[in-house]
C-alpha positions as CSV (number, residue, x, y, z in Angstrom):
1,M,149.5,114.3,100.3
2,Q,146.9,115.8,102.9
3,R,144.8,117.0,99.7
4,V,144.8,113.7,98.3
5,I,143.3,112.2,101.6
6,Q,141.0,115.3,101.9
7,A,139.6,114.5,98.2
8,Y,139.1,111.0,98.9
9,V,137.5,111.4,102.0
10,G,135.1,114.0,100.3
11,V,134.4,112.0,97.4
12,K,133.4,108.8,99.7
13,R,131.1,111.2,102.0
14,D,129.6,112.7,98.9
15,Q,128.9,109.1,97.6
16,Q,127.3,108.0,101.0
17,I,125.1,111.0,100.7
18,L,123.9,110.3,97.4
19,K,123.2,106.7,98.4
20,I,121.1,107.8,101.3
21,S,119.3,110.3,99.1
22,Q,118.5,107.4,96.3
23,D,117.3,105.2,99.4
24,T,115.0,107.9,100.6
25,I,113.5,108.3,97.4
26,A,112.9,104.7,97.0
27,V,111.4,104.6,100.3
28,L,109.0,107.6,99.5
29,A,108.3,106.2,96.3
30,Q,106.8,102.8,98.1
31,Q,105.1,104.9,100.6
32,L,103.2,106.8,97.8
33,Q,102.2,103.6,96.4
34,D,100.7,102.3,99.6
35,T,98.8,105.5,100.3
36,Q,97.5,105.5,96.7
37,A,96.4,101.6,97.8
38,K,95.0,102.9,100.9
39,Y,93.0,105.6,98.9
40,D,91.8,103.2,96.4
41,V,89.9,101.4,99.3
42,R,89.0,104.6,101.2
43,E,91.2,104.3,104.0
44,V,92.9,107.4,103.6
45,T,91.9,110.8,102.1
46,A,93.1,112.6,98.9
47,T,95.1,114.9,101.0
48,D,97.1,112.1,102.5
49,V,97.9,111.0,98.7
50,A,99.0,114.6,97.8
51,Q,101.3,114.7,100.9
52,A,102.9,111.6,100.0
53,K,103.4,112.8,96.3
54,A,104.8,116.0,97.9
55,R,107.2,114.5,100.0
56,L,108.7,112.3,97.1
57,A,108.9,115.3,94.6
58,S,110.6,117.5,97.3
59,A,113.3,114.5,97.8
60,Q,113.6,114.1,94.1
61,S,114.1,118.0,93.6
62,Q,116.7,118.0,96.6
63,L,118.7,114.9,95.1
64,A,118.6,117.0,91.7
65,S,120.0,120.0,93.0
66,S,122.6,118.3,95.1
67,I,124.1,116.4,91.8
């Protein structure tokens, strides 16, 4: 019975980690869109856009490697 409980808790934990990772990607994607929009009106630099892209790519890579 102990193993069943541990397995269940492990699955629930992993589901929550996956959800957090997906939410993080959604937020970073929105931030990239916002940064790109600001770049289009010259409020930020191309470096800011590149950094936003890199943060999103990093989060996507982490999610892919954790699955």
